C-alpha positions as CSV (number, residue, x, y, z in Angstrom):
1,X,2.4,-58.9,44.5
2,X,0.9,-55.5,45.4
3,X,3.9,-53.7,44.0
4,X,3.7,-55.7,40.8
5,X,-0.1,-54.9,40.4
6,X,0.7,-51.2,41.0
7,X,3.3,-51.2,38.3
8,X,0.9,-52.9,35.8
9,X,-1.8,-50.4,36.7
10,X,0.5,-47.4,36.3
11,X,1.7,-48.7,32.9
12,X,-1.8,-49.2,31.7
13,X,-2.7,-45.6,32.8
14,X,0.4,-44.2,31.2
15,X,-0.2,-46.0,27.9
16,X,-3.9,-44.9,27.9
17,X,-2.9,-41.2,28.4
18,X,-0.3,-41.5,25.6
19,X,-2.9,-42.8,23.2
20,X,-5.2,-40.0,24.1
21,X,-2.4,-37.4,23.6
22,X,-1.3,-38.8,20.3
23,X,-4.8,-39.1,19.0
24,X,-5.6,-35.5,20.1
25,X,-2.4,-34.3,18.4
26,X,-3.0,-36.1,15.0
27,X,-6.7,-35.5,14.8
28,X,-6.8,-31.9,15.8
29,X,-9.4,-30.1,13.5
30,X,-8.2,-26.9,11.7
31,X,-10.0,-23.8,12.7
32,X,-9.8,-20.4,11.0
33,X,-10.6,-17.0,12.7
34,X,-11.8,-15.2,9.6
35,X,-15.5,-15.0,8.9
36,X,-15.1,-15.6,5.1
37,X,-16.4,-12.2,4.1
38,X,-13.2,-11.1,2.4
39,X,-13.1,-7.7,4.0
40,X,-10.8,-6.0,6.5
41,X,-12.4,-3.2,8.6
42,X,-9.9,-1.0,10.1
43,X,-10.4,-0.8,13.9
44,X,-11.5,2.7,15.1
45,X,-12.1,5.6,12.7
46,X,-9.6,7.3,10.3
47,X,-9.7,10.6,8.4
48,X,-11.2,10.0,4.9
49,X,-12.1,12.5,2.1
50,X,-15.7,13.4,1.5
51,X,-17.6,12.2,-1.6
52,X,-16.6,15.4,-3.5
53,X,-12.9,15.0,-2.2
54,X,-13.0,18.6,-1.0
55,X,-12.8,18.0,2.6
56,X,-11.9,15.4,5.3
57,X,-14.2,13.6,7.6
58,X,-14.1,10.8,10.1
59,X,-15.0,7.3,8.9
60,X,-14.4,3.6,8.8
61,X,-11.9,2.2,6.2
62,X,-12.7,-1.0,4.6
63,X,-10.2,-3.2,2.4
64,X,-11.6,-5.7,0.0
65,X,-9.1,-8.5,0.5
66,X,-10.1,-10.2,-2.9
67,X,-9.0,-7.4,-5.1
68,X,-7.3,-4.7,-2.8
69,X,-10.0,-2.0,-3.2
70,X,-10.1,0.5,-0.3
71,X,-13.2,2.2,0.5
72,X,-14.1,4.7,3.2
73,X,-17.5,4.9,4.9
74,X,-18.0,8.4,6.4
75,X,-19.4,8.4,9.9
76,X,-18.9,12.3,10.4
77,X,-18.0,11.8,14.1
78,X,-15.5,9.5,15.8
79,X,-18.0,6.9,16.4
80,X,-17.5,3.5,14.4
81,X,-21.0,3.9,12.9
82,X,-22.8,6.8,11.2
83,X,-24.7,9.2,13.4
84,X,-27.4,11.8,12.4
85,X,-28.8,13.6,15.3
86,X,-31.3,15.6,13.2
87,X,-33.3,12.5,11.9
88,X,-35.4,9.8,13.4
89,X,-34.2,7.4,10.7
90,X,-30.9,5.6,11.0
91,X,-28.3,7.0,8.6
92,X,-26.7,5.0,5.7
93,X,-23.1,5.7,5.0
94,X,-22.3,5.6,1.3
95,X,-18.7,4.3,0.4
96,X,-16.2,6.7,-1.0
97,X,-13.5,5.0,-3.2
98,X,-10.1,5.6,-1.8
99,X,-7.7,3.6,-3.9
100,X,-6.3,0.1,-4.3
101,X,-3.6,-2.0,-2.8
102,X,-1.8,-4.0,-5.6
103,X,-1.5,-7.3,-3.9
104,X,-0.5,-9.0,-7.1
105,X,2.8,-6.9,-7.0
106,X,3.9,-8.5,-3.7
107,X,6.5,-11.0,-4.4
108,X,9.2,-12.7,-2.2
């Protein structure tokens, strides 16, 4: 009788684990890694033109994923944020329009 009881107990455990596994597989919530801002910020810094387009400087490149516009934010150094050692106030980097990716032209 002990072996019969063990088999029943193991069967109940196996069925309970199966129900948990199937329920988790069916009801898994969807998660998204994007923050919903619609912008892609290029990692690190890249060479971008200055506002007058006469020289190059270091800066961050940002792509608006809604319309494909590409903007450069000068940082003047290789840090990922603007630096001005001559001022007590934190600097503000003004965007420089670099161009546009034509997302609508991408077709399979």
